[in-house]
C-alpha positions in Angstrom: 5.3 0.0 -43.0 4.7 -2.8 -45.4 2.1 -5.5 -45.1 4.5 -8.0 -43.6 5.7 -5.5 -40.9 2.1 -4.7 -40.1 1.3 -8.4 -39.7 4.3 -8.9 -37.4 3.2 -5.9 -35.3 -0.3 -7.3 -35.0 1.1 -10.7 -34.0 3.3 -9.1 -31.3 0.5 -7.0 -30.0 -1.9 -9.9 -29.9 0.5 -12.1 -28.0 1.1 -9.4 -25.4 -2.7 -8.8 -25.1 -3.3 -12.5 -24.7 -0.6 -12.7 -22.0 -2.4 -9.9 -20.2 -5.9 -11.4 -20.4 -4.6 -14.9 -19.4 -2.8 -13.5 -16.3 -4.5 -14.8 -13.1 -4.0 -11.4 -11.5 -5.7 -9.5 -14.3 -8.9 -7.7 -13.1 -12.1 -8.4 -15.0 -12.4 -4.9 -16.5 -8.9 -5.1 -18.0 -9.5 -8.7 -19.1 -12.6 -7.5 -21.0 -10.8 -4.6 -22.7 -7.9 -6.9 -23.7 -10.4 -9.4 -25.2 -12.2 -6.6 -27.1 -8.8 -5.5 -28.5 -7.9 -9.0 -29.6 -11.2 -9.5 -31.2 -10.9 -6.1 -33.0 -7.7 -7.1 -34.9 -8.4 -7.2 -38.6 -11.7 -5.4 -38.3 -10.7 -1.8 -38.8 -11.7 -1.1 -35.2 -8.2 -1.7 -33.7 -7.4 1.9 -32.9 -10.7 2.4 -31.0 -10.2 -0.8 -29.1 -6.5 -0.1 -28.4 -7.5 3.3 -27.0 -10.0 1.7 -24.6 -7.4 -1.0 -23.6 -4.7 1.6 -22.8 -7.1 3.7 -20.8 -7.9 0.7 -18.7 -4.2 -0.3 -18.4 -3.4 3.2 -17.2 -6.2 2.9 -14.6 -5.2 -0.6 -13.4 -1.5 -1.1 -13.7 0.1 -0.7 -10.2 3.1 1.7 -10.0 5.7 0.3 -7.7 5.5 3.3 -5.5 1.8 2.7 -4.9 2.5 -1.0 -4.2 5.1 -0.1 -1.6 2.7 2.5 0.0 -0.3 0.2 0.1 1.4 -2.9 1.5 2.9 -0.8 4.2 -0.5 0.1 5.6 -2.7 -1.3 8.3 -5.4 -1.9 5.7 -3.2 -4.2 3.7 -2.2 -6.1 6.9 -5.9 -6.5 7.8 -6.9 -7.6 4.2 -4.0 -9.9 3.4 -2.6 -10.8 6.9 0.4 -9.2 8.5 2.9 -11.7 7.2 1.7 -11.5 3.6 1.6 -7.7 3.7 5.1 -7.5 5.1 6.4 -10.0 2.5 4.8 -8.1 -0.4 5.9 -4.7 1.0 9.5 -6.0 1.2 9.3 -7.4 -2.3 7.9 -4.1 -3.6 10.7 -2.1 -1.9 13.2 -4.4 -3.6 11.5 -3.9 -7.0 11.8 -0.1 -6.4 15.4 -0.3 -5.4 16.1 -2.2 -8.6 14.4 0.5 -10.7 11.1 -1.2 -11.5 8.3 1.1 -12.5 5.4 -1.3 -11.9 4.3 -4.2 -9.8 5.7 -7.5 -11.1 2.5 -9.6 -11.0 1.7 -11.3 -14.2 -1.0 -8.8 -15.2 1.1 -5.7 -14.5 4.1 -7.3 -16.2 2.0 -7.9 -19.3 0.5 -4.5 -19.2 4.0 -2.9 -18.9 5.0 -4.8 -22.1 2.1 -3.2 -23.9 2.9 0.2 -22.5 6.4 -0.2 -23.8 5.1 -0.4 -27.4 2.2 1.9 -27.0 3.6 4.6 -29.2 4.6 2.1 -31.9 1.0 0.7 -31.8 -0.7 4.0 -32.2 1.8 5.1 -34.9 0.8 2.1 -37.0 -2.9 1.8 -36.3 
């Protein structure tokens, strides 16, 4: 990979990481790992920061099956209200029927974009 291709990859990764950390639904731990990764770009510590970021993504991203399961519970109804839990459960079932792997909130969508290029990232870092 030449210098221009590497620069383009870093721009792509940085944009996706910024999308993640700016997502209102992003949890604090993932937001911190995303910021640490962004700050690492150009320092030689990208691989270490990327590893920590992807470990956090894998802990936090919500698989659609888990979304369906949780929002079908009494706990979800108590926490979010029956109407909201039912709406989210129906939406999650629709996502699953349409082949989605993850929740479609802003944070999970951004995390999924990074997961899609994970192998490319680690191959080049």
